[in-house]
C-alpha positions as CSV (number, residue, x, y, z in Angstrom):
1,M,-8.2,7.7,-6.9
2,A,-5.9,9.8,-9.0
3,G,-4.1,8.2,-12.0
4,S,-0.4,7.4,-12.0
5,K,2.7,7.3,-14.1
6,I,3.7,4.0,-12.4
7,A,3.1,1.0,-14.8
8,R,1.6,-1.9,-13.0
9,E,2.4,-5.5,-13.7
10,A,0.4,-8.6,-12.7
11,V,1.2,-10.6,-9.6
12,V,3.0,-13.7,-10.8
13,A,3.5,-15.8,-7.8
14,L,3.5,-16.0,-4.0
15,T,6.0,-18.1,-2.1
16,T,5.1,-20.2,1.0
17,T,5.3,-17.5,3.5
18,V,2.7,-15.0,2.2
19,F,0.1,-16.2,-0.3
20,V,-3.2,-15.2,-1.9
21,T,-6.0,-17.6,-1.1
22,T,-9.1,-18.3,-3.1
23,A,-12.7,-19.0,-2.0
24,A,-15.1,-21.6,-3.3
25,V,-18.0,-19.2,-3.7
26,A,-17.4,-15.9,-5.5
27,Q,-18.7,-12.7,-3.9
28,A,-18.9,-9.1,-5.1
29,P,-15.8,-7.2,-3.9
30,H,-16.2,-4.4,-1.4
31,S,-15.3,-0.8,-2.0
32,V,-14.8,1.9,0.6
33,T,-16.3,5.3,1.3
34,I,-14.4,8.4,2.4
35,L,-16.1,10.3,5.2
36,P,-16.3,14.1,4.8
37,D,-14.0,15.0,7.7
38,V,-10.6,14.1,6.3
39,P,-7.3,15.1,8.0
40,E,-5.3,18.1,6.7
41,A,-2.1,17.6,4.9
42,P,1.1,17.9,6.9
43,A,3.1,21.2,6.7
44,I,5.5,21.3,3.8
45,T,9.2,21.1,4.8
46,R,11.7,20.7,2.0
47,L,14.1,17.9,2.6
48,P,17.6,18.7,1.1
49,G,19.4,16.2,-1.0
50,I,18.7,12.6,0.2
51,S,21.2,9.7,0.3
52,L,20.7,6.0,0.6
53,A,21.7,6.2,4.3
54,T,19.0,8.8,4.9
55,L,16.4,6.6,3.2
56,E,17.4,3.7,5.4
57,L,17.2,5.9,8.5
58,L,13.8,7.2,7.5
59,N,12.5,3.7,6.9
60,S,13.8,2.4,10.3
61,N,12.5,5.3,12.3
62,I,9.1,6.2,10.8
63,K,6.5,4.0,12.4
64,V,2.7,3.9,12.6
65,E,0.1,1.7,14.2
66,N,0.7,-1.9,13.1
67,P,-1.1,-4.5,15.3
68,A,-0.8,-7.3,12.7
69,G,3.0,-6.8,12.4
70,L,2.7,-6.1,8.7
71,S,6.1,-5.8,7.0
72,V,6.7,-4.5,3.4
73,D,10.2,-4.4,2.0
74,L,11.5,-3.4,-1.4
75,V,13.9,-5.7,-3.4
76,P,16.5,-5.6,-4.6
77,K,17.3,-2.1,-3.2
78,L,15.9,1.3,-2.3
79,E,17.5,3.2,-5.2
80,V,16.2,2.2,-8.6
81,P,16.6,3.7,-12.1
82,A,13.5,4.7,-13.9
83,G,12.2,1.8,-16.0
84,S,13.5,-0.9,-13.7
85,K,11.4,-3.5,-11.9
86,I,10.8,-3.2,-8.1
87,G,9.7,-6.2,-6.1
88,F,8.3,-6.6,-2.6
89,R,8.6,-8.9,0.3
90,V,5.4,-8.9,2.4
91,A,4.9,-10.6,5.8
92,T,2.3,-10.5,8.5
93,R,1.6,-12.1,11.9
94,R,-2.2,-12.0,11.4
95,A,-4.4,-12.8,8.4
96,G,-5.9,-9.8,6.6
97,Y,-6.7,-8.2,3.3
98,L,-3.7,-6.5,1.7
99,I,-3.7,-3.3,-0.3
100,L,-0.4,-2.0,-1.8
101,L,-0.2,1.7,-2.7
102,D,2.6,3.7,-4.4
103,V,3.1,7.4,-3.8
104,D,5.3,8.9,-6.5
105,A,7.7,11.8,-6.1
106,N,4.9,14.3,-6.9
107,G,2.6,12.8,-4.2
108,R,0.4,11.0,-6.7
109,L,-1.1,7.9,-5.1
110,T,-1.8,4.7,-7.0
111,Q,-3.1,1.3,-5.9
112,I,-0.7,-1.4,-7.1
113,F,-2.4,-4.5,-5.6
114,P,-4.9,-5.8,-6.0
115,D,-5.7,-4.5,-9.5
116,P,-8.3,-1.8,-8.8
117,T,-10.2,-3.0,-11.9
118,A,-10.7,-6.4,-10.2
119,A,-14.2,-5.4,-9.2
120,T,-15.3,-5.2,-12.8
121,R,-13.9,-8.7,-13.5
122,G,-15.8,-10.3,-10.6
123,L,-12.8,-11.5,-8.6
124,R,-13.5,-13.0,-5.2
125,D,-13.3,-11.2,-1.9
126,T,-10.3,-13.4,-0.9
127,I,-8.1,-12.5,-3.9
128,N,-6.0,-10.3,-1.6
129,L,-6.3,-12.3,1.6
130,I,-2.9,-13.1,3.1
131,K,-2.0,-15.3,6.0
132,P,1.1,-15.8,8.2
133,Q,3.2,-18.8,7.3
134,R,6.4,-20.3,8.7
135,G,9.6,-19.7,6.8
136,R,11.0,-16.9,4.8
137,P,8.6,-14.0,4.2
138,Y,8.2,-13.2,0.5
139,A,5.5,-12.2,-2.0
140,G,6.0,-11.9,-5.7
141,F,4.5,-8.5,-6.2
142,E,6.4,-6.2,-8.6
143,F,5.9,-3.1,-10.8
144,V,8.0,-0.9,-13.0
145,A,9.4,2.3,-11.6
146,E,8.8,5.3,-13.9
147,P,9.4,9.0,-13.7
148,P,9.2,11.5,-12.0
149,A,12.6,11.0,-10.4
150,G,12.8,11.6,-6.7
151,V,11.8,10.2,-3.4
152,A,8.7,7.9,-3.6
153,M,7.0,5.7,-1.1
154,V,5.2,2.3,-1.1
155,V,2.6,1.7,1.5
156,G,1.0,-1.6,2.7
157,L,-2.4,-1.5,4.2
158,L,-3.8,-4.7,5.9
159,S,-7.5,-4.6,6.7
160,D,-9.3,-6.9,9.2
161,K,-12.4,-6.8,6.8
162,P,-12.6,-7.7,3.1
163,V,-11.8,-4.8,0.9
164,Q,-10.1,-4.7,-2.5
165,V,-10.2,-1.1,-3.6
166,V,-9.4,2.1,-1.6
167,D,-10.0,5.6,-2.8
168,L,-7.5,7.9,-1.1
169,P,-6.4,11.4,-2.2
170,D,-2.9,12.3,-3.3
171,T,-0.4,13.2,-0.7
172,P,2.2,15.9,-0.3
173,P,5.3,14.8,-2.2
174,P,7.2,12.4,0.1
175,A,10.4,14.4,0.0
176,F,8.7,17.5,1.4
177,A,7.6,16.0,4.7
178,P,9.0,12.5,5.0
179,A,8.4,12.3,8.7
180,N,4.7,12.8,8.2
181,A,4.0,11.2,4.8
182,L,3.2,7.7,6.1
183,K,1.1,9.1,8.9
184,Y,-0.8,11.2,6.4
185,V,-1.8,8.1,4.5
186,R,-2.7,6.4,7.8
187,D,-4.9,9.3,8.8
188,Q,-6.7,9.2,5.4
189,A,-7.2,5.4,5.6
190,R,-8.8,5.9,9.0
191,T,-11.6,7.8,7.3
192,L,-12.7,4.8,5.3
193,K,-15.6,2.6,6.0
194,V,-16.8,-0.5,4.2
195,A,-20.3,-1.2,3.0
196,D,-22.2,-4.0,4.7
197,P,-23.0,-6.6,2.0
198,D,-26.4,-7.2,3.7
199,G,-27.3,-3.6,3.6
200,G,-26.4,-2.7,7.2
201,P,-24.5,0.4,8.4
202,L,-21.0,1.2,7.2
203,A,-18.4,-0.7,9.2
204,Q,-15.1,0.8,10.5
205,L,-11.9,-0.8,9.1
206,N,-9.1,-1.6,11.4
207,W,-5.7,-1.2,9.6
208,S,-2.2,-2.4,10.1
209,I,0.2,-0.2,8.1
210,D,3.8,-0.3,7.0
211,G,5.6,1.8,4.4
212,K,9.0,2.3,2.8
213,F,10.6,5.2,1.1
214,Y,12.7,4.6,-2.1
215,L,14.4,6.8,-4.7
216,I,13.8,6.8,-8.4
217,K,16.8,8.1,-10.3
């Protein structure tokens, strides 16, 4: 995966509605493989100046397949100055393995959670397992927004199989094709398969996906 100008911070806590579980026996984390036939990038269509109302409209109208009912929301707001912290509320109706991605204003894609270096530290497969819980949905994920300024996007991927790291290509800048940006990430994620820990054939991942556009000023 390409590098990023987004500075990542550690996950500090999860509240009662969405939490990270641990397993008694540690296993080696899974990685994913990109198949050779990847979808083409959407056509470039420059979006003129964007307002907060436009961001909210995009976020309410752009939908992709989401059978687990995954929900990712930014807090405290969709417009953030460079250098400020962004937090996330995450909820799901089904258990799964959560990946959070950030796409900056230039289209550079970075994995925010779990830490993509976790594999080298021997963390358990369940480090990013989340489960539905009663009450207010909230997860204490956060990172610091850094330049470039412009329209960016955070994407939540929820897999039905254990996976901690995804290797996806950069996307077209979100402001160029906002209606297709999330679908482009979805199409790329569909090309991924996970290795069988017992040496069997690669297995298809079933994803639930949600995303939100935000503006770095």
